[in-house]
NUDREN-235251 format. One record per residue: residue in one letter; y, z, x of N, C-alpha, C in turn. Coordinates in pm, whole numbers, plus 50000, padded with zeros to 5 digits. Layout:
N
AYZXYZXYZX;...
This chain:
248
X545848496413481546358507713403545678508513267;X544388509213270543708509513141542508518813138;X542458528413227541348537913224541798551013282;X541028561513256541378574713307541168575613457;X540648564813523540558564513668541898561413732;X542828556113653544158552913703544948565713724;X545618566413837546408578113870547888574513866;X548658581613786550088579313773550838592013810;X551848590613893552698601913927554058600413860;X554548611013803555878611113740556728621513809;X557918617313851558878626413912559958629313808;X559988641413757560968645213656560308647313521;X560588658713460559978661913332561038666713234;X562018657913209562958660513101562348655712969;X563198653112872562688649012741561928635812750;X562458626312829561768613512839560538614412927;X560588622413032559408624513114558268630313033;X558598639312943557578645112855556988634612762;X557838626012706557358615412618556418606012693;X556808601812814555958593012895554628599412924;X554668612012963553418619012996552478619112877;X553018621812761552178622612640551488609312611;X552208598212624551608585212594550698580412707;X551118582112832550328577112943549058585112964;X549068598012928547908606512950546718602612863;X546928594312761545798589612681544998578812754;X545578573012861544938562112934544748564713082;X545368575113136545348577113281545468591913314;X545178595213438545448608713489546898609113532;X547678617513470549118617913495549468630913567;X549958629413689550388640813768551908641313765;X552468653013741553898654313717554518664613811;X555618660513874556408669913954557758672013886;X558158684613875559498688013828560028699013917;X561308698313950561838707914048561898722113994;X561968723813863561838737213805560448738413742;X560008750413722558638752713674558508749413525;X557798738413497557498734713360555998732213343;X555198739813417553758737613420553128738213281;X553538747913202552948749313068553278737312981;X554518732812984554918721212904554218708412952;X554058707113083553378695313138551938694913090;X551258706113096549858706513049549778703812899;X550748709112824550748707012679550898692212645;X551588684612730551778670312707550608662012759;X549628668412822548458661312871548498658213019;X549558662713089549688660013232549158671313317;X549208669213449548768679013547549938682513638;X550378694913641551468698513731551038696513877;X551928691213959551588688514099552848689214184;X552638690814315553788690714404554228676314431;X555398674814490555978661514508555108652814599;X554538658614703553708650914795552508645014723;X551858652914638550678648114565551068637114467;X552158639214395552618629214298552898615914368;X553488616314487553868604114558552668596814619;X551508603014621550308596214673549598587914567;X550078588214443549418580814336549738566014344;X548878557914280549038543214286550328538814218;X550678545514110551908542614036552768555214036;X554038553814072554968565014072556188561213989;X556508569413891557618566613800558688577313819;X559898572913848561028582013859561668583613722;X561688595913673562298598913544563358609613565;X564418605613634565498614913670566828608813628;X567878616913614569198611413582569638601013685;X570388591113639570858580513729571628586513847;X572408596813821573218602913926572368609714033;X571088612114006570198618514103569198608714163;X569328595814129568358585914176568338584914328;X569468583214393569498581514539568898593614610;X569258605414564568718617614623567198617814613;X566658614314498565218614514479564518603314554;X565128591614562564538580614639564398584414785;X565388591214840565318595514980564198605615001;X563968614114901562898624114911561518617814907;X561328608014816559988602614799559648591814900;X560638585314958560398573815046559368576615155;X559468587615231558498590015338557138595015288;X557028598015159555788603615104554918593315036;X555448581315013554728571214936553628564515019;X552498562114954551428554615018551768539815016;X551218532415112551408517915112550858512014982;X551518501814934551088494314816551258502114686;X552018512914690552368520014566553318511514484;X553228512614352554218506614263555188517614222;X556448516014254557488525714216558308519714103;X558418527013994559198522513879560248532913845;X561328528413782562328537613730562468535013581;X563158544113511563378542413367564858544213333;X565728541013429567168542813409567698533413301;X568768537713236569388529613132570378519513188;X570578519313320571268508413388570328503313496;X570538491113542569568485313633570148480213764;X571378475113767571888468713888571898478214007;X572548489713994572618499014105571278505414138;X570498510314040569178515614074568298505614148;X568338492914109567548482814181568038481514325;X569338481514344569898480714478569468492714562;X569538504614502569138516714575567658516414611;X566808511814519565368511414548565068501614661;X565728490114660565528480414768565968486214902;X567078493514902567628498715026566868510815080;X566388519414991565868532415034564348533515038;X563638524714968562178525614968561588516715077;X560468520715135559848512615240559398499015187;X559378489215276559008475615237557548474715194;X556748484715226555318484415194555018487715048;X556028491814970555788495314829556388484714738;X555798483614619556318474414518557358481614432;X558288473714378559358479414294559368472314160;X559288480214053559388475013917560448483013843;X561548476613810562618483413736562358481913587;X562548492713514562298492113370563358500113294;X563538496413169564388504213078563708504612942;X563018515412911562468516912776563608518012676;X563608509112577564698508812479564388517912360;X563968529812393563638539812292563718553312360;X563668563712281563778577112336562828586812269;X562918599412306562018609412251562078610712099;X563218607512039563318608511894562758596211825;X563188584311869562768572011801561298568711825;X560728573411935559328570311965558438582711954;X558888592511881558138605011871556748603011814;X556598593611721555318591911652554578579111689;X555288569211742554648556411772555508548011866;X554828539911948555518530012031555528516211967;X554858514911854554688501811791556028495211760;X556218483211815557438475811787558648479911867;X558508490211952559628494312036559758484412153;X560958483512210561248473912316561318480712452;X560918473112555561088477612692561508465712777;X562468467912865562968457412954562338459413092;X561858448513151561308448813287562098439413376;X562398443913496563018435513599562038434713715;X561538422813739560528420613843561198420713979;X561468432614029562318434214147561598430614277;X560448436814303559688433814425558218437214398;X557538428214330556168430714288555478417314268;X554198416414306553508403514294553188400614148;X552998387814119552848383213980551638389513913;X550528390913987549318396413927549498410713881;X550088418813964550298432813927551328434013815;X552368426013823553378426113716552738422613582;X551928412013580551298407713454550348418413400;X549658425413488548748436113445549518447313375;X550628451113434551458461613374552048456813242;X552518444513240553088438813117552058438813004;X550828434713034549778434612931549478448712881;X549458458112972549208472012932550268476712834;X551518474112865552618478412778552538471612642;X552208458712642552068451412515550908456912434;X549838460812499548698466712428549038480412368;X550058486812420550518499512363551438497212242;X551688484412210552528481212095553958477912130;X554298477912258555678475412299555988460512306;X557238457112279557748443512297558438443112432;X557948434712523558428434412660559428423012680;X560588426212735561598416312771561758416212923;X561658404412982561838402913126563218396913151;X563998403213237565338398213266565778402813404;X567018399513442567568403913569568338416913549;X568518424713655569298436913642570718434413590;X571348423713639572728420913598572818417213450;X571908408813403571938405013262571618417013173;X570698425313217570408437613144571678445913128;X572368448313238573538457213233574668451213150;X574808438013154575848431513076575608433612925;X574368431812882574078433312740574048448012698;X573488456512784573348470612747574698477712744;X575698472012812577048477712806577588477612665;X577078468312582577478467712441576458474812354;X575178471112369574168475912274573838490712290;X574068496412409573778510612430575038518512465;X575708514612572576858522512618577958523312511;X578268511812450579308511712348578868519212223;X577598517912188577078525212072577188540212094;X576828544912214576938559112244578408563512246;X579288554812293580708557912295581228560012152;X580808551312061581228552511921580648565311860;X579358567811887578718579811834579388592511884;X579668593112013580328604912069581748606412015;X582418595211992583768595711934583718600911791;X582708596911716582538602111580582328617211582;X581528622011680581298636411693582598643611727;X583388637911819584658643911858585638643911739;X585588633511658586418632511538586038643211435;X584768647011435584298657011340583628651011218;X583088639011231582398632611118581218641111074;X581088642710943579998650910887579638645610750;X578478649710696578068644910563579098648510456;X579288639210362580228641110252579518638710120;X579988645410015579408643109882579688628909835;X580918624509857581308611009816581218602109939;X580048596209960579838588310080579498573910044;X579248565910143578848552010125577688549210220;X576998538110195575908534410286576438531910426;X577618525810436578208523410566578508536310640;X579018546210569579318559010633578038566010678;X576978565010596575708571010634575138564510760;X575388551410775574928544710897575708549811018;X577008552511000577788558311108577248572211145;X576908580211045576348593411072575008592411143;X574248581911111572968579811179573208577011327;X574198568911357574558566111497574958578911568;X575758587011503576168599811560574938608411588;X574048609311492572868617811505571958613611618;X571848600511640570978595411746571528599011883;X572828597311903573378598712038573598613212078;X573908622111984574218635812025572978643612067;X571778638412037570568644912084570288642112231;X570938631712286570808628712428571798637312507;X571518639112635572368647812716573718641412746;X574688649912770576008645112811575908637812945;X575008642513033574828636113162574388621613147;X573448619113054573008605413029574168596812981;X574988602312892576148595012839577118591312952;X577428601013035578348598513146577758588213243;X576478589913276575848581013374575768566613326;X575478564513198575348550813148576688543413151;X577788551013150579108544713162579548543713308;X579288554113385579748554413524579028544213612;X577748542113587576938533913678576658519813625;X577128516713507576998503113456578278495413491;X578178484913573579398478013618580168471013507;X579568469713388580228462613278580688472113167;X580328484913174580578494113063582068496513040;X582818498813146584258501713129584958489813066;X584638477813110585258465613055584988464612905;X583748466912862583398465912721584058477112640;X584098489112697584708500512629586198498012607;X586868493112709588308490612697588608478912604;X587728468812603587908457612510587768462512366;X586838471512342586658476912207587878485112165;X588378493512254589548501612220590788492912198;X590908482012274592028472712253591918466212116;X590688462812074590488456911942590878466811832;X590528479611849590918489711751592438491011742;X593098490511857594558491411856595178479511784;X594608467611803595138455711734594968457011583;X593788461711541593538463311397594478474011340;X594648484911413595548495511367596978490211359;X597368482211455598708476311453598908467311333;X597878459711297597978450911179598158459111051;X597438470511044597578479210928598978485310922;X599558487611036600908493311042602008482811031;X601588470311013602558459610999603218455511129;X602598458411240603198455411370602888441011410;
């Protein structure tokens, strides 16, 4: 993955698909399929619009679709993939997507689960110092190391872990953070003349999460097996603190 001879197929051209296309197109030929017509935007990002069959014939295929649509898309691409293709996902949860990829993709393809720990806003200008998680699901060591080196050369910090450990930690660092941000938005938090640094940090959290789709928010909670437990533990802690303030 280090020359324009490399062919990468991307399925899905939402905000993150567009970000990936823009960065990957500097090093590879990126073919993009989207179910609605976004040909002009794909070309503007440096990609090539293509049909699903063509995208699935590439050496590397990346699924950039909502978690709730993963199974549907895996079933569509499974019969179209060439042998020895590397299939990757970019979902913000890993346990279930990894299970689905193992179950629905042919044994002849490699599977690399990933979660880029950045988004279209935070990585708009640079990938330097941003984090990405990789789960070596079904891929040989040589190919995995090649991809890992490529990502590190792009400035990314790569973390290798299991799908379960990823989901356990991300239930706090991402799902809970988005829950707090969305709650602040529902509360009606807004800039104030008399503010504090702490309050400004809360507004920053709100600003980061509300730019993401509601579907992403719902999916990261619905499909992470640890998210509900962490969310309810946090709400129980708030109730205890509130009770202490009320003298209970």
